[in-house]
Each structure stands twice: as C-alpha cells, then as structure tokens.
C-alpha positions in Angstrom: 236.7 117.1 29.3 236.1 118.1 26.0 232.9 119.4 24.5 231.3 117.8 21.2 230.2 120.1 18.8 227.0 120.1 17.5 227.9 117.8 14.2 229.2 115.3 16.6 226.8 115.1 18.8 224.1 114.6 16.0 226.3 111.9 14.4 227.1 110.3 17.4 223.5 110.3 19.2 220.5 111.6 16.6 221.5 109.9 13.3 221.9 106.1 14.9 218.0 106.9 16.1 215.1 105.7 14.2 213.6 108.4 12.0 210.3 108.3 14.5 212.4 109.5 17.0 214.5 112.0 15.2 211.5 113.5 14.6 209.9 113.6 17.8 213.0 114.9 18.9 212.4 117.6 16.3 208.8 118.0 17.4 210.4 118.7 21.1 213.0 121.3 19.9 210.6 123.5 18.1 208.4 123.2 21.4 210.6 124.5 23.3 211.6 127.0 21.2 208.4 128.4 20.4 208.1 128.6 24.2 211.2 131.1 24.5 210.5 132.7 21.5 206.8 133.2 23.3 208.4 134.1 26.2 210.9 136.5 25.2 208.4 138.5 23.3 205.2 139.0 25.9 205.5 142.6 27.5 206.6 142.3 31.3 203.2 142.8 33.5 203.2 144.8 36.7 201.2 143.2 39.6 200.4 147.0 39.8 198.1 146.6 37.0 195.8 144.9 39.2 195.1 147.7 41.6 191.7 148.5 41.8 190.1 145.4 39.9 187.0 144.2 41.6 186.7 147.5 44.3 182.8 147.6 43.0 182.4 144.2 44.5 183.7 145.9 47.9 181.5 148.9 47.1 179.6 150.2 50.8 181.2 147.4 53.0 183.0 147.7 55.9 186.6 146.0 56.1 186.5 145.3 60.1 183.1 144.2 60.1 183.2 142.1 57.2 186.4 140.6 59.1 184.7 140.3 62.2 181.6 138.3 60.9 184.1 135.8 59.3 185.5 135.7 62.6 182.0 134.5 64.5 181.6 132.3 61.8 185.1 131.0 63.0 184.1 130.5 66.6 180.9 128.5 66.1 182.7 126.2 63.1 182.9 122.4 64.6 
C-alpha cells in the first residue's frame, strides 16, 4: 500500500470540499496544533509539589481519632 503525499491528499479529498468545510478543517487542525504546542511548552509537574498543601486544616487533629469517628458514623448509617 502506497502512502499518499500531502499534495495528493489535498487534491483528492480536501480541494473538492465546499469552502465552509475546508475552513472548518483548517480550524480543527489549528486547534489541535495549538493544543500540542501548549502541551509541549508546559513544564512537567511533580505530584510532590502538593506535599504539605492544606496541612493547616489538619493541625491539632489526631488522625486515628478522626478515622475512629468516621467509622462510628458508618456503623450508624441506615
């Protein structure tokens, strides 16, 4: 199976389309390319950046006591 060149693809499939469909195709391609560029340019993030986030919410709360209270609530649910 021979691969079609971009020019052949255009002549055979895109050129016969009405202008509004060609424009829609250009819009779709541009959007996909913009997303790819954005993804490539965004820095890689680490899950460890979230370490300690919200720690002040749990300050002064004993973890085991909190879990025990939750379990008591579960036991009393219908």
